[in-house]
N, C-alpha and C positions, 0 to 999 in steps of 0.2 A: 640669459643676459637680463639684467634688471631694467625695467622700463624707465627708471629714474636716470639712467646713464645714457649719454649720447653714443651712437653706434661707432663713429670714427675712432674716438679714443679707446673704446673697448676692443675694437677690431685690431688696432695697432698694437695694443698691449697683449692681447690674448691669442691672436691668430697669426699675425705677420711674423713673429719670431719662429714659428714652426713651418710656415708656408709663405715665403716672401712674394711669390707671384700671384697670390690670390686677390690682391687689391684690384687688379684689372678685371676680375670676373664679376664684380658687383655692377649691376645695372640699376643705378639710383632712380630711374624712372619707374621701376617695378617694385621698389622696396615698400614695405608696409609697416605700420606700428601695431603691435599686438602680439598675442600668443595663440598658438594652435594647440588644442588639447585633443589628441587622437583617442577618442573614447573607445573605439574598437580595440585598439592595441592594449589598453589598460583594463577594460572591463568585460570584453567579449569572452564568453566561455563556450567552446565548441560543443554542440549537441549533435551527435551523429544522427543521420536520417533513420527513419523507421525501416524495418525490413521491407524489401520489395513485395513480398507475398502479402504483407499486411496492407500496403498501399493499393495493390491490385484488388484485394478483396473489398476494400472500401470503395474504390472506383466502380467495381461491379455492382455493389449494393446501390450506389447512387444512380447508376445507369438503369438498374431495374426499377427504381422508384420513378425515374423520369418516364420510362416506358409504360408503367402502370398509370401515371397521370395522363399521358397521351391517350392511352387506351380508354380512360374514363371520359375523355372529351369526345371520343368517337361514338359512345353509346347514346 
């Protein structure tokens, strides 16, 4: 819907002919002016997670580094 047009004439012209009872659904206290751009819907590209074995190996490496650092503090 163009921002330059008022909601009521647009709604009466474009929506009411197809769904006559929808005018009662509008809560005018909650209406806003503006647009929503759903970036995820348009720009998100799914990237599958890494294999579990690779993640486990990385976690084990980090845990070993932490244990070595703690061991260095005890000396």
